[in-house]
C-alpha positions as CSV (number, residue, x, y, z in Angstrom):
1,M,111.6,45.5,123.9
2,D,114.4,47.9,123.6
3,E,116.8,49.8,125.9
4,K,113.9,52.4,127.0
5,D,111.6,49.8,128.1
6,F,114.7,48.1,129.9
7,A,115.0,51.7,131.8
8,L,111.2,52.0,132.6
9,Y,111.0,48.0,133.5
10,P,114.4,47.5,135.2
11,Y,113.3,44.1,136.9
12,I,112.5,42.1,133.6
13,S,114.8,39.5,132.5
14,G,116.0,41.2,129.3
15,A,117.0,44.3,131.5
16,S,119.1,42.3,133.5
17,L,121.1,40.5,130.9
18,Y,121.6,44.1,129.3
19,V,122.9,45.4,132.5
20,R,125.3,42.3,133.3
21,D,126.6,42.7,129.5
22,L,127.7,46.2,130.6
23,G,130.3,44.8,132.9
24,I,129.6,47.3,135.7
25,S,130.5,45.8,139.0
26,L,128.9,46.5,142.1
27,D,131.8,47.9,143.6
28,R,132.3,50.5,140.4
29,L,128.6,51.1,141.0
30,V,128.7,52.2,144.4
31,T,132.0,54.0,144.5
32,S,133.0,55.3,140.8
33,R,132.5,58.9,140.3
34,A,131.1,58.3,136.8
35,M,128.1,56.6,138.6
36,D,127.2,59.5,140.6
37,S,124.1,60.3,138.5
38,A,122.9,56.8,138.8
39,R,123.3,56.7,142.7
40,I,121.5,59.8,143.2
41,R,118.5,58.6,140.9
42,G,118.8,55.6,143.1
43,K,118.5,57.3,146.2
44,E,115.4,59.2,145.0
45,R,113.7,56.2,143.8
46,V,114.0,55.1,147.7
47,L,112.8,58.6,149.0
48,Q,110.1,58.5,146.6
49,A,108.9,55.1,147.6
50,I,108.8,56.2,151.0
51,S,106.7,59.4,150.2
52,G,104.3,57.1,148.4
53,E,104.8,57.6,144.7
54,L,107.6,56.6,142.3
55,I,108.1,58.8,139.2
56,K,109.3,57.0,135.9
57,P,111.0,59.8,133.9
58,G,110.2,60.2,130.3
59,I,112.9,58.9,128.1
60,S,113.6,58.8,124.5
61,L,115.2,55.8,122.6
62,S,118.2,58.2,121.9
63,D,118.9,59.4,125.2
64,E,121.5,56.8,126.1
65,Q,122.7,58.6,129.2
66,R,119.2,58.8,130.9
67,I,118.5,55.2,129.8
68,L,121.9,54.1,131.5
69,Q,121.2,56.1,134.8
70,E,117.9,55.0,135.0
71,L,118.8,51.3,134.4
72,L,121.7,51.5,136.9
73,S,119.8,53.7,139.7
74,Y,117.5,50.3,140.1
75,P,120.1,47.8,141.4
76,F,121.8,51.0,143.5
77,S,118.2,51.8,145.0
78,R,118.1,48.1,145.9
79,I,121.5,48.0,147.7
80,L,120.3,51.3,149.9
81,V,117.0,49.3,150.8
82,S,119.3,46.1,151.7
83,C,121.9,48.4,153.8
84,I,118.7,49.8,155.8
85,D,117.4,46.4,156.1
86,D,113.9,47.8,157.4
87,A,110.7,45.4,156.6
88,F,108.6,48.7,156.3
89,L,110.8,50.1,153.8
90,T,111.4,47.2,151.9
91,R,107.5,46.6,151.7
92,R,107.2,50.6,150.8
93,F,109.9,50.1,148.1
94,C,108.3,46.9,146.3
95,L,105.0,48.5,146.3
96,A,106.1,51.8,144.8
97,E,108.1,50.0,141.8
98,A,105.0,47.8,141.1
99,V,102.6,50.9,141.2
100,A,104.6,53.0,139.0
101,S,104.9,50.2,136.5
102,Y,100.9,49.5,136.6
103,R,100.5,53.3,135.7
104,L,102.6,52.7,132.8
105,L,101.4,49.7,131.7
106,K,97.8,50.4,131.7
107,T,98.6,52.9,128.8
108,Q,100.8,50.0,126.5
109,D,99.0,48.6,124.0
110,V,97.9,45.1,123.7
111,A,100.9,43.6,122.0
112,F,103.1,45.1,124.3
113,L,101.4,43.7,127.3
114,R,101.4,40.3,126.0
115,E,105.1,40.3,125.4
116,F,105.8,41.8,128.7
117,A,103.7,39.4,130.4
118,S,105.5,36.4,128.6
119,D,108.4,37.4,130.9
120,F,106.5,36.2,134.0
121,G,105.2,32.9,132.3
122,V,101.7,34.3,131.6
123,F,100.6,34.2,128.1
124,P,97.0,35.3,127.9
125,D,94.6,35.2,124.7
126,E,93.4,38.4,123.6
127,G,89.6,38.8,124.4
128,A,86.7,41.0,122.8
129,T,87.3,43.7,125.6
130,G,90.8,42.9,126.7
131,F,92.5,39.6,127.7
132,K,91.3,35.7,128.4
133,L,93.4,34.2,131.0
134,H,93.5,30.8,132.0
135,F,92.1,30.5,135.5
136,T,95.2,28.9,136.7
137,S,97.2,31.9,135.6
138,Y,94.4,34.2,137.0
139,I,94.6,32.7,140.5
140,R,98.5,33.0,140.4
141,M,98.3,36.7,139.7
142,A,95.2,37.5,141.7
143,S,96.1,35.4,144.9
144,S,97.4,38.4,146.6
145,L,94.5,40.7,145.8
146,K,92.1,41.1,148.9
147,A,89.5,43.0,147.5
148,I,86.1,41.1,146.8
149,E,86.1,41.8,143.0
150,W,89.3,39.5,142.6
151,K,87.9,36.4,143.7
152,L,87.3,33.9,141.3
153,V,84.0,33.0,142.5
154,N,83.1,36.4,141.3
155,R,84.1,36.2,137.9
156,K,82.6,34.1,135.1
157,L,84.4,31.5,133.7
158,D,84.5,30.9,129.8
159,H,85.9,27.2,128.7
160,G,88.1,27.6,132.0
161,N,89.1,31.3,131.3
162,V,88.6,34.5,133.1
163,N,88.1,37.8,131.0
164,V,89.9,40.9,132.1
165,S,90.0,44.2,130.7
166,K,93.2,45.9,129.7
167,E,93.5,47.9,132.9
168,E,92.7,44.9,135.0
169,F,95.5,42.8,133.4
170,A,97.8,45.6,134.0
171,R,97.0,45.6,137.7
172,L,97.2,41.8,137.9
173,L,100.8,42.4,136.6
174,Q,101.3,44.7,139.3
175,E,101.5,41.8,141.6
176,L,103.7,39.9,139.8
177,I,106.0,42.8,139.6
178,K,105.9,43.4,143.3
179,S,106.7,39.6,143.7
180,R,109.5,39.9,141.6
181,V,110.9,43.1,143.0
182,E,110.8,41.4,146.6
183,Q,112.8,38.7,145.5
184,N,116.3,38.8,147.3
185,L,115.2,41.7,149.3
186,P,117.1,42.6,151.4
187,M,120.2,41.1,150.0
188,P,123.4,40.7,151.7
189,V,125.6,43.8,151.1
190,P,129.5,43.5,152.0
191,D,130.6,45.8,154.9
192,E,132.6,48.0,152.7
193,L,129.9,48.8,149.9
194,S,127.6,49.7,153.0
195,M,130.0,52.1,154.4
196,A,130.3,53.7,150.9
197,C,126.6,53.8,150.8
198,E,126.4,55.9,154.1
199,P,126.4,59.5,152.5
200,Y,123.1,58.4,150.8
201,L,121.6,56.7,153.9
202,N,121.0,59.3,156.4
203,E,118.4,61.2,154.1
204,I,116.6,57.8,153.7
205,R,116.8,57.1,157.4
206,E,115.3,60.7,158.1
207,A,112.5,60.3,155.7
208,L,111.7,56.7,156.7
209,E,111.3,57.8,160.4
210,E,109.4,60.8,159.4
211,R,106.9,58.6,157.3
212,K,106.5,56.0,160.3
213,S,105.6,58.5,162.7
214,A,103.2,60.2,160.2
215,F,101.3,57.3,158.7
216,G,102.1,54.6,161.3
217,E,102.9,50.8,160.4
218,S,100.2,48.3,160.2
219,E,100.5,45.6,162.9
220,F,98.7,43.0,160.7
221,E,100.8,40.8,158.5
222,S,98.3,40.2,155.9
223,V,94.8,41.1,154.9
224,E,92.1,38.6,155.5
225,T,88.8,39.5,153.9
226,D,86.8,36.7,155.3
227,L,87.8,38.0,159.0
228,F,86.4,41.6,158.6
229,P,83.8,42.8,161.2
230,P,80.1,42.7,159.8
231,C,80.1,46.3,159.4
232,I,82.8,46.5,157.0
233,T,81.8,43.6,155.1
234,Y,78.2,45.3,154.9
235,A,79.9,48.5,153.7
236,I,82.4,46.8,151.3
237,A,79.3,44.6,149.6
238,N,77.4,47.8,149.3
239,T,80.2,49.8,147.3
240,Q,80.5,46.8,145.1
241,A,76.9,46.9,144.4
242,G,77.2,50.4,143.3
243,V,75.6,52.1,146.4
244,N,76.8,55.5,147.8
245,L,77.8,55.0,151.2
246,A,77.3,57.7,153.9
247,H,80.3,60.0,154.4
248,S,81.0,58.4,158.0
249,M,80.7,54.9,156.8
250,R,83.0,55.5,153.9
251,F,85.5,57.4,156.4
252,A,85.3,54.1,158.8
253,M,85.7,51.6,155.8
254,T,88.6,53.2,154.4
255,A,90.4,53.7,157.8
256,F,89.9,50.1,158.3
257,L,91.3,48.8,155.4
258,L,94.4,51.2,155.7
259,T,95.0,50.4,159.2
260,I,95.2,46.7,158.4
261,G,97.5,47.0,155.4
262,M,95.3,47.2,152.4
263,T,97.0,49.7,149.8
264,V,95.5,53.1,148.8
265,D,95.3,51.8,145.0
266,D,93.2,48.8,146.2
267,I,90.9,50.8,148.3
268,I,90.4,53.4,145.1
269,N,89.6,50.3,142.9
270,L,86.8,49.3,145.6
271,F,85.1,52.7,144.9
272,A,85.6,52.3,141.2
273,T,81.7,51.1,141.1
274,S,80.1,54.1,142.9
275,P,78.1,56.2,141.1
276,D,79.7,59.2,142.0
277,F,83.1,57.7,141.6
278,D,85.8,60.6,140.7
279,V,89.4,59.0,140.7
280,E,91.2,62.1,141.7
281,K,88.8,62.9,144.1
282,A,89.0,59.7,145.5
283,R,92.7,59.3,145.6
284,Y,92.8,62.4,147.5
285,Q,90.5,61.5,150.3
286,V,92.1,58.0,150.7
287,E,95.5,59.6,150.5
288,H,94.3,62.1,153.2
289,I,92.7,59.5,155.5
290,A,96.2,57.7,155.3
291,G,98.1,60.4,156.6
292,S,99.1,62.6,153.5
293,S,98.2,65.7,155.7
294,G,100.5,64.6,158.8
295,T,97.5,63.1,160.6
296,H,97.0,59.3,160.2
297,Y,93.2,58.5,161.0
298,K,92.2,55.6,162.6
299,P,88.7,53.8,162.2
300,P,86.1,54.8,164.9
301,S,85.0,52.7,167.7
302,C,81.8,50.4,167.9
303,A,80.1,53.1,170.2
304,T,80.8,55.5,167.5
305,M,79.6,53.5,164.2
306,Q,76.4,53.0,166.6
307,T,75.7,56.7,167.0
308,Y,75.8,57.2,163.3
309,G,74.0,54.3,162.4
310,N,76.8,52.1,161.0
311,C,76.7,49.0,162.9
312,Y,75.1,46.3,160.9
313,A,74.5,42.6,161.6
314,A,76.5,42.4,164.9
315,D,77.2,39.0,165.4
316,E,78.5,37.0,168.7
317,T,82.1,38.2,168.5
318,C,80.8,41.8,168.2
319,K,79.6,41.2,171.8
320,K,82.9,40.8,173.0
321,I,84.8,43.9,171.5
322,S,84.6,47.5,171.3
323,H,86.4,48.3,168.1
324,P,85.9,46.9,164.7
325,L,90.0,46.4,164.9
326,N,89.7,44.5,168.2
327,Y,87.2,42.2,166.1
328,Y,89.5,41.7,163.3
329,S,92.6,40.9,165.6
330,R,90.5,38.5,167.5
331,K,89.4,36.5,164.5
332,L,92.9,36.6,163.1
333,W,94.5,35.3,166.4
334,F,91.8,32.3,166.4
335,K,92.5,31.8,162.8
336,N,96.5,31.6,163.5
337,R,96.0,29.4,166.6
338,D,93.7,26.7,164.7
339,S,96.4,26.9,161.8
340,R,99.2,26.2,164.5
341,N,97.3,23.8,166.4
342,Q,96.7,21.7,162.8
343,E,100.2,21.6,162.1
344,Q,100.9,20.2,165.6
345,Q,98.6,17.2,165.0
346,P,100.4,14.0,164.3
347,K,100.4,13.0,160.8
348,T,98.9,9.7,159.8
349,K,100.0,7.4,157.2
350,M,98.7,4.3,155.8
351,S,100.4,1.1,156.7
352,D,101.0,-1.9,154.4
353,D,98.1,-3.8,155.9
354,G,95.7,-0.8,155.3
355,Q,95.7,0.4,158.7
356,I,96.3,4.2,159.6
357,D,99.2,4.4,161.5
358,E,100.0,7.7,164.1
């Protein structure tokens, strides 16, 4: 990889070594007038992450100044995120960096993707229509993806390998990128550097508060697909089978998934098998429900679901709740309680005489 690639993917090890060799200290990055353009771009990175889409600039190998600006803007953006130290901002920043990289990676050729993946300890073989991943690598890359089609049980194994398309491989890399960007965030920032960053932080804080008030924050820390209410599970199953959902059910499913913390891109991927799928139209609709117009839509209640004929296979838990989110919250609470109880159970061990000791 060359300097242009380092600028576009600043979290890879080669980029880190390149920046280190420049000998630019954090103090100089934050305070030197010569670093103004890098700091402005770093602030822009964070603002774009808050808005939902980080834009990677077009860079040529001969544009050394632009390469340096883009490279140095990344560590400065991490400093800004760390100064604010807000969990919601950190998640948005890491996701935006990863998604922006995914959009670039899916346009790269197979050779580049293999070289890129090696930086993350992934060494795929080339397949007929993309890549062959050993199932252990696939599990590591797909473990955080909650959509049903990423489950290993829904993939065909061929001599221990999982076949993925080039675009799917880029999507899996997105998860590794997100994990790497998350490392050491927020990081400790000395008080003097934090003070020097204040001129850049006010605009970010304002944008962050506006984003939170418009879109809301998910109260759930993770997405647990096995805890979904029957109506949502049914809708997802139909979507995966290529069945066109009624508009009311599509809205309910999308609003539910957004509210519990699933990303816009993951939801769009769910709809990709629909017969009338249009990626641009789907993105517009999902982002609109997510709050791009200023209104963050919540999923409808059980009563509304019943009115529109979208209540399917109600179970015993359904009888105790009045909203699909209540169903999910209740299931999640019981699961977490059971996990805590299991952790508190006295550990057992085998004594020398073959008896089990408490």
